[in-house]
C-alpha positions in Angstrom: 0.0 0.0 0.0 1.3 3.4 -1.0 2.3 5.7 1.9 0.8 9.2 1.7 1.2 12.4 3.6 -0.6 12.5 7.0 -4.1 14.0 6.8 -3.9 17.7 7.6 -0.4 18.1 6.3 0.6 19.2 2.9 3.6 18.9 0.5 4.9 22.2 -0.8 5.8 21.2 -4.3 8.6 22.8 -6.5 6.0 24.7 -8.6 4.7 26.3 -5.4 7.9 26.8 -3.5 8.9 29.9 -5.5 5.8 31.8 -4.2 6.6 30.6 -0.6 10.2 31.9 -0.9 9.0 35.2 -2.3 6.6 35.7 0.6 9.2 34.7 3.2 11.9 36.9 1.7 9.6 39.9 1.6 8.6 39.3 5.2 12.2 38.9 6.3 13.4 42.0 4.5 10.6 44.2 5.9 11.0 42.9 9.4 14.7 43.8 9.3 13.8 47.3 7.9 11.7 47.7 11.1 14.6 46.6 13.3 13.6 43.0 14.0 16.1 40.2 14.1 15.4 36.6 13.2 15.1 33.9 15.9 14.6 30.2 15.3 13.2 28.3 18.2 12.8 24.4 18.4 9.7 22.7 17.1 9.8 20.6 20.3 9.0 22.3 23.6 7.9 21.2 27.1 4.1 21.1 27.1 3.8 23.1 30.3 5.3 26.1 28.5 2.0 26.4 26.5 -0.3 25.3 29.4 1.2 28.2 31.4 1.1 30.8 28.6 -2.0 29.9 26.4 -4.1 28.6 29.4 -5.2 25.1 30.3 -8.8 26.0 29.5 -8.0 27.0 25.9 -9.1 24.8 23.0 -5.5 24.6 21.9 -4.3 23.0 25.2 -7.5 21.0 25.8 -8.1 19.6 22.3 -5.4 20.5 19.8 -1.9 20.2 21.2 0.3 17.4 20.0 1.6 16.3 23.4 3.4 13.1 24.3 5.7 11.5 26.8 9.3 10.9 25.7 11.6 8.1 26.8 12.4 10.0 30.0 8.6 10.4 30.7 8.8 14.2 30.1 5.6 15.7 28.6 6.7 17.3 25.3 4.7 18.8 22.5 5.0 20.1 19.0 4.7 23.9 19.3 1.1 25.1 18.6 2.3 28.7 18.3 5.6 30.7 18.6 5.0 33.5 21.1 5.6 31.4 24.2 8.7 29.8 22.6 10.2 33.2 21.8 9.5 34.5 25.3 11.1 31.3 26.7 14.2 31.9 24.6 14.3 35.6 25.5 14.5 34.6 29.2 16.7 31.6 28.8 19.4 33.5 26.9 19.3 36.6 29.2 17.9 39.2 26.7 15.9 40.6 29.6 19.2 41.6 31.3 21.1 42.9 28.2 18.5 44.6 25.9 15.9 47.2 26.9 13.8 46.4 23.8 14.2 43.1 22.2 12.7 42.7 18.7 12.4 39.3 17.0 10.9 37.9 13.9 10.4 34.2 13.0 8.9 31.9 10.4 8.3 28.2 10.6 5.8 25.3 11.1 3.3 25.1 14.0 1.2 22.1 14.8 -2.4 21.7 16.1 -4.5 18.5 16.1 -7.5 20.2 14.5 -10.1 18.7 12.2 -8.6 19.4 8.7 -10.7 21.8 6.7 -10.3 24.8 4.4 -8.0 27.2 6.2 -7.0 24.8 8.9 -4.2 22.3 8.7 -2.5 20.2 11.3 0.9 21.5 10.2 0.8 25.1 9.2 3.3 27.9 8.8 3.5 31.2 10.6 5.4 34.4 10.0 5.4 36.7 13.0 7.2 39.2 15.2 7.6 39.8 18.9 8.7 43.1 20.6 9.5 42.7 24.3 10.4 45.5 26.7 8.1 48.5 26.1 4.6 49.4 27.1 4.4 52.3 24.5 1.2 52.5 22.5 3.4 53.5 19.6 5.0 50.1 19.7 1.5 48.5 19.3 1.0 50.8 16.3 4.4 49.8 14.8 3.7 46.1 15.1 0.3 46.6 13.5 1.7 48.7 10.7 4.4 46.1 10.1 1.7 43.4 9.7 -0.3 45.6 7.3 2.8 46.6 5.3 3.9 43.0 5.1 0.6 41.9 3.6 0.7 44.9 1.2 4.3 44.0 0.2 3.3 40.4 -0.5 0.6 41.7 -2.8 -2.5 41.0 -0.8 -5.4 43.4 -1.4 -8.9 43.6 0.1 -8.0 42.6 3.7 -9.5 44.3 6.8 -7.9 45.2 10.1 -10.1 44.7 13.2 -9.1 46.4 16.4 -10.1 46.3 20.1 -8.7 46.5 23.6 -9.3 43.9 26.3 -7.7 45.9 29.0 -5.4 44.9 31.8 -5.8 41.9 34.1 -8.1 43.8 36.5 -10.2 44.9 33.6 -10.5 41.4 32.2 -11.5 40.1 35.6 -14.2 42.7 35.9 -15.4 41.9 32.3 -15.5 38.2 33.0 -17.8 38.8 36.0 -20.1 41.0 33.7 -19.9 38.3 31.0 -20.9 35.5 33.4 -23.9 37.5 34.6 -25.0 38.2 31.0 -24.6 34.5 30.0 -26.2 32.9 33.0 -29.8 32.9 31.6 -28.6 32.0 28.1 -26.6 28.8 28.9 -29.3 26.4 27.6 -29.1 28.1 24.2 -25.3 27.7 24.0 -23.5 24.7 22.5 -21.9 22.2 24.7 -18.4 23.7 24.2 -19.6 27.1 25.2 -21.3 25.8 28.3 -17.9 24.2 29.3 -16.1 27.5 28.5 -18.6 29.4 30.7 -17.5 27.4 33.7 -13.7 27.8 33.2 -13.2 31.0 31.2 -16.3 32.8 29.8 -14.0 34.8 27.4 -13.6 31.6 25.4 -17.2 31.8 24.1 -15.9 34.4 21.7 -13.9 31.6 20.0 -17.0 29.8 19.0 -17.9 29.5 15.3 -21.4 28.1 15.9 -23.8 30.5 14.1 -26.4 30.3 16.9 -23.8 31.0 19.6 -22.6 33.9 17.4 -26.0 35.6 17.6 -25.9 35.4 21.4 -22.3 36.6 21.5 -23.3 39.7 19.5 -25.8 40.7 22.3 -23.2 40.4 25.1 -21.7 43.4 27.0 -18.7 45.0 25.3 -15.3 44.9 27.0 -14.8 48.6 26.4 -17.2 49.4 29.2 -14.9 47.6 31.6 -11.7 49.4 30.7 -9.8 51.5 33.3 -8.7 55.0 32.5 -5.1 53.9 31.8 -6.2 51.3 29.3 -8.6 53.7 27.6 -5.8 56.2 27.2 -3.5 53.5 25.8 -6.1 52.4 23.3 -6.8 56.0 22.2 -3.1 56.6 21.5 -2.9 53.3 19.5 -5.8 54.4 17.3 -4.4 57.9 16.8 -1.0 56.5 15.9 -2.6 54.2 13.2 -4.6 57.1 11.9 -1.5 59.2 11.6 0.0 56.5 9.3 -3.3 56.4 7.3 -3.9 52.8 8.3 -7.6 52.0 8.1 -9.1 49.9 10.9 -12.6 48.8 12.1 -13.3 49.0 15.8 -14.6 45.5 16.8 -15.9 45.7 20.4 -16.4 41.9 20.6 -13.0 41.0 19.3 -11.4 39.0 22.2 -8.3 37.0 21.5 -8.7 33.5 23.0 -5.3 33.1 24.4 -4.8 33.8 28.1 -1.7 35.9 27.8 -3.3 38.8 25.8 -3.8 42.3 27.5 -4.9 45.7 26.1 -4.6 46.0 22.3 -5.7 43.0 20.3 -6.2 42.9 16.5 -7.2 40.5 13.7 -6.7 40.8 9.9 -9.3 39.1 7.8 -10.0 38.5 4.1 -13.4 37.9 2.5 -12.1 35.3 0.1 -11.4 32.8 3.0 -15.0 32.1 4.1 -15.6 31.1 7.7 -11.8 30.8 8.6 -11.2 34.3 7.3 -8.3 35.4 9.5 -4.9 35.8 7.7 -3.2 37.1 10.8 -3.7 38.3 14.4 -1.9 39.6 17.4 -1.8 41.9 20.3 -0.2 43.0 23.5 0.8 40.5 26.3 2.2 42.5 29.2 2.2 39.7 31.8 3.5 36.7 29.8 7.2 37.3 30.6 6.5 37.4 34.3 4.1 34.5 34.1 7.0 32.4 32.7 9.3 33.3 35.6 10.9 36.5 34.3 10.7 40.1 35.3 7.7 42.3 34.4 8.3 43.1 30.8 5.5 44.4 28.5 5.4 43.0 25.0 3.4 42.9 21.8 3.4 40.9 18.6 1.5 39.2 15.7 1.6 36.2 13.4 0.4 35.7 9.8 -0.7 32.3 8.5 1.2 31.6 5.3 -1.3 29.1 3.9 -4.1 31.5 4.5 -2.2 34.4 2.9 -1.6 32.3 -0.2 -5.3 31.2 -0.3 -6.4 34.9 -0.1 -4.0 35.8 -2.9 -5.8 33.5 -5.2 -4.2 31.6 -8.1 -0.7 32.8 -8.8 1.4 32.1 -11.9 4.6 30.6 -10.5 7.3 29.3 -12.7 10.5 27.6 -11.8 13.7 29.5 -12.6 15.2 27.6 -15.6 18.9 26.7 -15.6 21.0 29.1 -17.7 22.9 26.2 -19.2 22.3 22.5 -20.0 25.4 20.4 -20.6 24.9 17.6 -23.1 27.7 15.0 -23.5 28.1 11.9 -25.7 30.4 9.1 -24.6 32.0 8.2 -21.3 35.1 10.4 -21.6 33.0 13.4 -22.7 30.7 12.9 -19.7 33.7 12.9 -17.3 35.0 16.1 -18.8 31.6 17.7 -18.9 31.1 16.9 -15.2 34.3 18.8 -14.3 33.3 21.7 -16.5 29.8 21.8 -15.0 31.3 22.0 -11.5 33.7 24.8 -12.4 30.8 26.8 -14.0 28.7 26.4 -10.8 31.6 27.5 -8.6 31.6 30.7 -10.6 27.8 31.2 -10.2 26.5 29.9 -13.5 23.2 28.1 -13.0 23.8 24.8 -14.9 22.6 21.3 -15.0 22.9 18.0 -16.9 20.7 15.0 -17.6 22.9 12.2 -16.1 21.2 9.6 -18.4 22.5 7.5 -21.2 20.4 9.4 -23.7 21.0 10.3 -27.3 22.0 13.9 -28.2 18.5 14.4 -29.6 16.9 13.3 -26.3 19.2 15.5 -24.3 18.3 18.5 -26.4 14.6 17.8 -25.8 15.3 17.7 -22.1 17.1 21.0 -22.2 14.2 22.6 -24.1 11.7 21.2 -21.6 13.7 22.7 -18.7 13.8 26.1 -20.5 17.6 26.3 -20.6 18.9 29.4 -22.5 22.1 27.7 -23.6 23.2 24.1 -24.3 26.7 22.9 -24.5 27.5 19.9 -26.6 30.6 17.8 -26.0 31.5 14.6 -27.9 34.7 12.8 -28.9 35.4 15.2 -31.8 35.2 18.2 -29.5 37.4 16.5 -26.9 40.1 16.0 -29.5 40.1 19.7 -30.4 39.6 20.8 -26.8 36.5 22.7 -27.9 32.8 22.7 -27.0 29.7 23.6 -29.0 27.6 26.4 -27.4 24.1 26.6 -28.7 21.8 29.6 -28.0 18.3 28.0 -27.6 16.5 31.2 -28.1 18.2 32.4 -31.3 18.7 28.9 -32.6 22.4 29.6 -33.3 25.6 27.9 -32.2 29.3 28.2 -32.3 32.3 26.1 -31.4 34.6 27.7 -28.8 37.6 26.5 -26.7 36.5 24.8 -23.5 38.7 27.1 -21.4 36.8 30.1 -22.9 33.3 28.8 -22.0 32.9 30.8 -18.8 34.0 34.1 -20.5 31.6 33.5 -23.3 28.7 32.8 -21.0 29.5 35.8 -18.8 
């Protein structure tokens, strides 16, 4: 029986990888323009890192985390998101003691045991940033502007930025109390998951995708009414800063990020082409996460973009592999040995070149070169070896010339 990819995972094929590389390079370049430096954290982490950061009542921890015991009976997991991993690395390597404002960007695979569907995979890729060490509302605006500029740079149009504030921990506690009171008489109308969320953390009801629950959610009190003066002022400055950059946003009073570590500013970027799973990215401030993981009190803010969702929102893209500049055809064993050495010397000098490595006729090798889209073909046989020459054929102009082998690089250059 043929072995296939695990359900919920996806091969990124050569015809698609050029688009992936383009998105990644644009994201890297822009992140560095904004002063962020790349960090690469392990895929494997201790499971308790995410239990402490995301929250044990979250759907990610309760249902979706790939957790397992290793040979030493340690509970490990495949990382479901990167923020907690970045904060763990920030503390482990002493950035909290050496840098007042640490700015990181990352890209790589994340893992969640979700039911595979459009917009949701079990292995998916995130591009994101984390800025740790400042409570400034201008840093919130910088992070949001970077997310927006990144999507614009990638070429995505028609997305919408949704913005809210969920306040500090005291505000959230006050809001949870109000939320429980508002939901108490509606419990029978909620789905089973939402009834469970009500008992552990009522904020989780905002994660529900059930249409009936959504109707009830839209009638619930808004978190803005529970914000303290400091959080109101912070949110006002974030909005003014975005407006000064001409970044459009929609105030979404029921936007509540489901992870436990979020505080104050939260945002989501959606695209209408994606249907129910319409978020291409999201983020916000998490001022207590560093201290929750055993470090000092260090405010922070960040975001992540889902690469697969960005690509889906972009729609069909014409992506073509970059053809080799040169295809080297050789006839006979001695010619193949010489061609192999010449091929290596050209590559060492930066010439994109390839060969067929098959016992094919010259005609078959020419067909292969044409199929690959090579601009030039070199032909080497016994006659050329005797004269220490090589035939260089221009596949575009359909012309060819015989030149000394040692002049090939100069001719191509």
